[in-house]
N, C-alpha and C positions, 0 to 999 in steps of 0.2 A: 591306717583306717581313717576314716574319717567321721569328722563327731561334729556334735550342734555348732559350732562352735560361732560364734556372733551375731545374729540375730535373724532365726527363721520368723517368717513371720506371717499367719495361718486369716485364712479366712473361709467363715464356712456359711451359707446361702440357703436360707431356711425357703424355699417352697410351701407357704401354708392355706390352706381353704380357712372358712370363720367361723367351725369347729375341728377343726384336727391340723395334726402334722405329713403330709405328702409327704417328702424329704431333704435331702440334707443334699451340700455339695463340696465336699473337703479339698479347699484347694489351696497352695502356697506356694513361697518363693524363699529363697537361702542368700543372704545378703551379710557378710558377703559370699559370693559362689563355693566353697571348698567342697561344693556333693555333684556337683555335675557329673550327670554320666551313671549316678549312684541310684541301689535302687533304695525306696525306702516304702516300710513294711503300711498298714495297717492292725493293729488287731482291735480288735477287742473283749472288756472281760465277761467273765463268763464260770459263774462263785466265782472259785480263789484261782483261777488261770486266766491269762489273757490265751484267744484264739485268732488268728489268722484267717484274716476278713478280706486284701485286697492287699495291691503292692503295684507301683507305677515307679516310671523312671524319672531324676531330675533332670530338667533337659538343660540347655548349655546357659541360660540367661538364670537357673536356680531355682526359676519356676517347674511343680509341678503341682500335678490334678488327676484324681482318681476319679478312674470316667460311671461308677456305680454311685447308683445316689441312694442315703443312705435315713429308713424312715425311722427310726431306732434307737429311741434317748437310751443315753448312759456311759459308760466307760473307755476310754477309745486310751490306745496307744500309737505314736507313731515312730518309726526304727528307720533308725540307718546302720548298724550293725548290734550288739546284744547288749551296750555298753552305754549307746544314744537313744533314749524313748522321751518321751513329751509325753503326759497323758490331759488326754481335750474329755471337756463334761460336754457330751449334747444331748440339747434341751427343748 
């Protein structure tokens, strides 16, 4: 099974209006790339649990991009498998 070994670089880009958050795009790259072709999953915290929101494949160069734009702030998790998760805070 693959893991989050090495460096995983995440980019969260926000599109802002003067008064409110419109959407955030979540993308990143695994370096070195040990997970190409695998699915990466995005979960959102709901109470005491995390609910699956989206998934995408890791490209041959180690990059990934979730096609959905997220407007909600909160705690999220990225996961390759059950044992390899990273917690994100989107604000």
